[in-house]
C-alpha positions, 0 to 999 in steps of 0.5 A: 490472465489466469483461468476464469479471467482472474489475473494472477499476482505478479512475483513482487505482490506474491512476495509481499503477501507471504510476509507478515507485516509489522504495523509499527515499521509500516507507520514509520514508512508511512510517515517518511514516504506518504504523510506529506500528501496523505497527512500525518494521521492519514486523514488526507491533505493533498492526497485523499484520506486513507482511513478505512482504505483496506475496506475499500481496496483489496490487499493486491489493489493497495500494493498496486496503488502504492507501486504503480505511480498510475494515480498522479500526483502520487509518485511510483514507489517500490519498497522492498517486499518486507517494507511493503508488507509493513506498510500494508499492515499499517494501512489495514489498521487505519 
């Protein structure tokens, strides 16, 4: 934990947050890896709807959600930092 009880970002998250994401690439990554459970339009299926998810979760929390695998049945998924930045850009557009 950093000062004032805030946890500093891990190196992976820091790398992701320093990159500019490509929303079109992020959509493609979503279609391949996430749409089966979250729906083709991210409106929910087995997994919850991701519409407006960026208004409910911080960028760091979204990254953690994707890579952690702590929310079964969502699998652990560790895209490259650029792929995660692209996916994040797409999620923020929903």
